[in-house]
C-alpha positions in Angstrom: -42.7 -28.3 -11.3 -45.7 -29.7 -13.2 -48.0 -26.9 -12.0 -46.0 -23.8 -12.8 -42.5 -24.5 -14.3 -43.7 -27.2 -16.6 -46.6 -25.1 -18.0 -44.4 -22.1 -18.4 -41.8 -24.2 -20.2 -44.4 -25.8 -22.5 -45.9 -22.4 -23.3 -42.4 -20.8 -24.0 -41.5 -23.7 -26.4 -44.8 -23.3 -28.2 -44.4 -19.6 -28.5 -40.7 -19.2 -29.2 -40.9 -15.9 -31.1 -42.8 -14.2 -28.1 -40.3 -15.7 -25.7 -37.2 -14.4 -27.6 -38.8 -11.0 -28.1 -39.6 -10.7 -24.3 -36.1 -11.6 -23.3 -34.6 -9.2 -25.9 -36.9 -6.4 -24.8 -36.0 -6.9 -21.1 -32.3 -6.9 -22.0 -32.6 -3.7 -24.0 -34.6 -2.1 -21.2 -31.9 -3.0 -18.6 -29.2 -1.6 -20.9 -31.2 1.6 -21.5 -31.6 2.2 -17.8 -27.8 2.2 -17.5 -27.1 4.2 -20.7 -29.7 6.8 -19.8 -28.3 7.4 -16.4 -31.5 6.1 -14.6 -29.5 3.3 -13.0 -26.0 4.1 -11.7 -23.2 1.7 -12.7 -20.1 1.2 -10.5 -17.8 -1.5 -11.8 -15.2 -1.0 -9.0 -16.9 -0.1 -5.6 -14.6 1.6 -3.1 -13.5 -0.4 -0.1 -13.8 1.6 3.1 -10.5 2.0 4.9 -9.3 2.9 8.4 -6.8 5.4 7.0 -7.0 8.8 5.4 -3.9 10.5 3.8 -3.6 14.3 3.5 -1.1 15.0 0.8 0.4 18.6 0.7 2.3 19.9 -2.3 3.9 23.4 -2.0 5.6 25.2 -4.9 9.0 23.7 -5.8 11.8 25.5 -4.0 9.6 26.2 -0.9 11.7 25.9 2.3 11.0 23.1 4.8 9.7 25.5 7.4 6.8 26.6 5.1 5.9 23.0 4.3 6.0 22.1 8.0 3.7 25.0 8.9 1.2 23.8 6.3 1.4 20.2 7.7 1.0 21.6 11.2 -2.3 23.3 10.2 -3.6 20.0 8.7 -2.7 18.2 11.9 -4.3 20.9 14.1 -7.6 20.4 12.2 -7.8 16.8 13.5 -8.7 18.1 16.9 -12.0 19.5 15.5 -12.5 16.3 13.5 -12.1 14.2 16.7 -14.5 16.4 18.7 -17.1 16.3 16.0 -17.2 12.5 15.3 -16.0 10.9 18.5 -19.3 11.3 20.5 -21.1 9.1 17.9 -18.6 6.2 18.2 -19.2 3.4 20.7 -16.3 1.1 20.0 -13.6 3.6 21.3 -13.6 7.0 23.1 -11.8 8.7 20.2 -12.2 8.4 16.5 -8.6 9.4 15.9 -6.3 6.6 16.9 -2.9 7.6 15.5 -1.4 10.5 13.4 1.8 10.2 11.5 3.5 13.0 9.4 6.2 12.7 6.7 8.3 15.5 5.4 10.4 15.6 2.3 8.7 12.6 0.7 5.2 11.2 0.2 4.9 7.4 0.9 1.6 7.6 -1.0 3.1 9.5 -3.9 6.3 9.9 -5.8 7.2 13.6 -5.1 10.4 14.3 -3.2 11.8 17.5 -1.8 11.3 20.1 0.9 8.0 21.2 -0.7 6.1 18.0 0.0 4.5 16.4 3.1 1.9 13.9 4.1 -0.2 13.5 7.2 -1.6 10.0 7.8 -4.7 9.5 10.0 -5.6 6.1 11.5 -9.2 5.8 12.7 -11.2 3.1 14.4 -11.4 -0.1 12.4 -14.0 0.0 9.7 -16.1 -2.9 11.2 -16.6 -1.0 14.4 -16.7 2.6 13.1 -19.9 4.6 12.7 -18.6 7.5 10.7 -18.1 7.1 6.9 -14.6 7.7 5.5 -15.9 10.2 2.9 -17.7 12.2 5.7 -14.6 12.3 7.8 -12.4 13.3 4.8 -14.8 16.1 3.8 -15.1 17.5 7.3 -11.3 17.4 7.8 -10.8 19.2 4.5 -13.4 21.9 5.5 -11.6 22.4 8.9 -8.2 22.9 7.2 -9.6 25.5 4.7 -7.2 27.2 2.3 -3.4 26.9 2.8 -1.4 29.9 1.6 0.7 29.2 -1.5 -0.2 25.5 -1.6 -0.3 24.0 -5.1 -2.4 21.0 -4.1 -3.9 19.5 -0.9 -5.8 16.2 -1.2 -7.6 14.0 1.3 -8.0 10.4 0.3 -7.6 6.8 1.4 -4.3 5.1 0.6 -4.3 2.8 -2.4 -2.4 -0.5 -2.9 -0.8 -0.9 -6.3 -1.4 1.4 -9.3 -4.4 3.6 -8.5 -7.3 3.4 -11.0 -9.3 6.6 -10.6 -13.1 6.9 -11.2 -12.3 10.0 -13.4 -9.1 10.0 -15.3 -9.0 12.2 -18.4 -5.9 12.6 -20.7 -5.6 15.8 -22.8 -3.2 15.4 -25.7 -1.8 18.2 -27.9 1.3 20.0 -29.2 0.6 23.4 -27.5 1.6 23.1 -23.8 0.1 26.5 -23.0 -3.2 25.4 -24.6 -3.2 22.2 -22.7 -2.7 24.1 -19.4 -5.7 26.3 -20.2 -7.8 23.3 -21.2 -6.8 21.5 -18.0 -7.9 24.5 -16.0 -11.3 24.7 -17.7 -11.8 20.9 -17.2 -11.0 21.1 -13.5 -13.4 24.0 -13.1 -16.1 22.0 -14.9 -15.5 19.0 -12.7 -16.0 21.1 -9.6 -19.6 21.9 -10.8 -20.6 18.2 -10.4 -21.8 17.0 -7.0 -19.6 14.4 -5.3 -16.4 15.1 -7.3 -13.4 15.6 -5.0 -9.6 15.5 -5.0 -9.3 17.0 -8.5 -5.6 16.9 -9.5 -3.4 17.4 -12.5 0.1 16.3 -13.2 1.0 19.7 -14.8 2.2 21.4 -11.7 4.2 24.6 -11.3 8.0 24.0 -10.8 10.9 26.2 -10.0 11.5 29.7 -11.3 13.5 29.7 -14.5 15.0 32.2 -17.0 13.6 31.9 -20.5 15.9 33.5 -23.1 14.8 34.7 -26.5 17.3 36.3 -28.9 16.6 39.8 -30.2 16.7 40.6 -33.9 19.9 42.7 -33.3 21.7 39.5 -32.2 22.1 38.3 -35.8 24.1 41.4 -36.7 26.7 40.5 -34.1 26.9 36.9 -35.2 25.2 35.6 -32.0 22.8 32.6 -32.2 21.0 30.5 -29.7 23.6 27.7 -29.8 26.4 30.2 -28.9 24.4 31.7 -26.0 23.4 28.3 -24.6 26.9 26.9 -24.7 28.5 29.9 -23.0 25.8 30.1 -20.3 26.2 26.4 -19.6 30.0 26.8 -19.3 29.7 29.8 -17.1 27.2 28.5 -14.6 27.9 24.8 -14.7 31.5 24.7 -15.7 33.5 23.3 -18.7 36.4 20.9 -18.7 39.4 22.7 -20.3 42.4 20.5 -19.3 43.4 17.1 -18.0 46.7 16.2 -16.4 48.2 13.1 -14.8 49.0 13.2 -11.1 50.4 9.9 -10.0 48.0 7.2 -10.9 45.0 9.6 -11.2 43.8 11.8 -14.0 42.7 15.2 -12.8 40.1 17.2 -14.8 40.3 21.0 -14.6 37.0 22.8 -15.0 36.4 26.6 -15.3 33.2 28.4 -14.2 32.2 31.7 -12.8 32.9 32.6 -9.2 30.0 31.8 -6.8 29.3 35.5 -6.3 28.8 36.0 -10.0 26.3 33.2 -10.4 24.2 33.5 -7.2 21.2 35.4 -8.5 18.9 35.5 -11.5 20.2 39.0 -12.3 23.6 37.5 -13.0 22.0 35.8 -16.0 21.0 39.1 -17.6 24.4 40.7 -17.2 26.3 37.5 -18.3 29.0 38.6 -20.8 28.6 36.9 -24.2 31.7 36.6 -26.3 30.8 37.4 -30.0 32.5 35.8 -33.0 34.3 39.1 -33.5 35.9 38.8 -30.0 33.9 41.5 -28.3 32.0 41.0 -25.0 28.3 42.2 -24.7 25.9 41.6 -21.8 23.2 39.1 -22.5 20.4 41.6 -22.1 21.7 43.5 -25.2 21.2 40.5 -27.5 18.3 38.7 -25.8 15.2 39.1 -23.7 15.4 37.4 -20.4 12.0 36.5 -18.7 11.9 35.1 -15.2 8.9 32.7 -15.1 7.9 29.6 -13.1 8.1 26.5 -15.3 6.5 23.1 -14.9 7.8 20.5 -12.4 7.4 17.7 -15.0 6.2 17.1 -18.5 4.7 13.9 -19.9 4.3 12.7 -23.5 2.1 10.1 -25.1 2.1 8.9 -28.7 4.6 11.7 -29.5 2.4 14.5 -28.1 2.4 16.4 -24.8 -0.2 15.0 -22.4 -1.8 16.4 -19.3 -3.7 14.1 -17.0 -6.6 15.3 -14.9 -7.9 12.9 -12.3 -10.6 13.0 -9.6 -12.4 10.9 -7.1 -16.2 10.6 -6.7 -18.2 10.2 -3.6 -20.6 7.4 -4.5 -23.3 8.7 -2.2 -23.4 12.0 -4.1 -22.4 11.3 -7.7 -21.5 8.6 -10.3 -18.4 8.7 -12.5 -20.0 7.1 -15.5 -22.8 9.6 -15.5 -20.4 12.5 -15.2 -18.1 11.3 -18.0 -21.2 10.7 -20.2 -22.4 14.3 -19.6 -18.9 15.7 -20.4 -18.7 13.8 -23.6 -22.0 15.3 -24.9 -21.0 18.9 -25.2 -17.9 19.9 -23.1 -15.3 17.7 -24.7 -16.3 18.6 -28.3 -16.3 22.3 -27.3 -12.9 22.0 -25.7 -11.5 20.3 -28.9 -13.0 23.1 -31.0 -11.6 25.8 -28.8 -8.0 24.4 -28.8 -7.2 23.0 -32.3 -5.1 19.9 -32.2 -6.3 18.9 -28.8 -7.7 15.4 -28.3 -9.4 13.8 -25.2 -8.9 10.2 -24.0 -10.6 8.5 -21.1 -8.4 6.5 -18.8 -8.8 5.0 -15.4 -12.1 3.1 -14.7 -13.6 4.1 -18.1 -10.7 2.6 -20.0 -10.8 -0.6 -17.8 -14.6 -0.9 -18.3 -14.2 -0.6 -22.1 -11.5 -3.3 -22.2 -13.5 -5.6 -19.9 -16.8 -5.2 -21.9 -14.9 -5.8 -25.2 -13.3 -8.9 -23.8 -16.6 -10.2 -22.4 -18.3 -9.7 -25.8 -15.6 -11.6 -27.6 -15.5 -14.4 -25.1 -19.4 -14.6 -25.1 -19.4 -15.0 -28.9 -16.7 -17.7 -28.8 -18.7 -19.5 -26.0 -22.0 -19.4 -27.9 -20.3 -20.8 -31.0 -18.6 -23.5 -28.9 -21.9 -24.5 -27.3 -23.6 -24.7 -30.7 -20.9 -26.9 -32.1 -21.0 -29.3 -29.0 -24.8 -29.5 -29.1 -24.7 -30.1 -32.9 -22.4 -33.1 -32.5 -24.4 -34.3 -29.4 -27.8 -34.4 -31.2 -26.3 -35.3 -34.6 -28.0 -32.2 -36.1 
């Protein structure tokens, strides 16, 4: 103590300005390494798992046979995965321990219907396994290749609780078509970064729908959008026209089109519209009917439409903080300029980091003030 620590302490107390300057300089240098991207920063390191989940999402309305065929292709690829990695394993003869498939629902997700499926792979326990989860996941994805008509296929480890993604970007705006285009450009940009995988968006294609827009000639017949909507709803979904008592029960009488007259999209175009003058005209004479594929779900945030784009990052190949910092320099400003009214918000890990650092700064200031007050009373100074 007297030889080294004591001398260093005496020198530091005698040269306080130099001591404070050295500590401040080292702190700024450490912060600069992180801010400049020289030193990667990962606030929430991934925990390796023994499970990988392949989530398959087909277009809404796809039949179960098509979805099962896609899941079968994913399962078949596991044979190549096992042959590739098993020779390196010493704890068990086979890397693949169990395979489970789910159809019509996604235990890892929220989607339901004949267009969704999941394939769960259980591998050798992490403590005994040689192969990295990210390597197995990437090789499995490569062996599967492209799946015809698939909207989305992801390979990731299951998460407990609400998932916090390394990359989670929210695009807000009033123009849904513009948000869709901006989302596509953002996903394409993310694919250019090394290590970025499982890029997803919540703006997914839904079922086919008929979009109806009135022609200018409709006004001359007294036809408006409310009249068309009410008659279409009554014709295809029914309308209660009468109630009568039968014993102790009240019976509702609904009127709607015969099933053969409402079984195809062409029935919408030829639907007879009753005008205020009492005449019947087919819908295609007073409106344009476009058959398009809509969106499966729409989200809103702060009164605006929002599209979420999320992605994972392989820590061996890339860093989320560095990628988001690079996007913020040029890409995000250019995107906001290209699509007026669009705004970008960072969610996921970036949002959590901001809240955590802000909380730490506030608590540090309070702690320093509290220590100063305690020492002031202790030394009567």
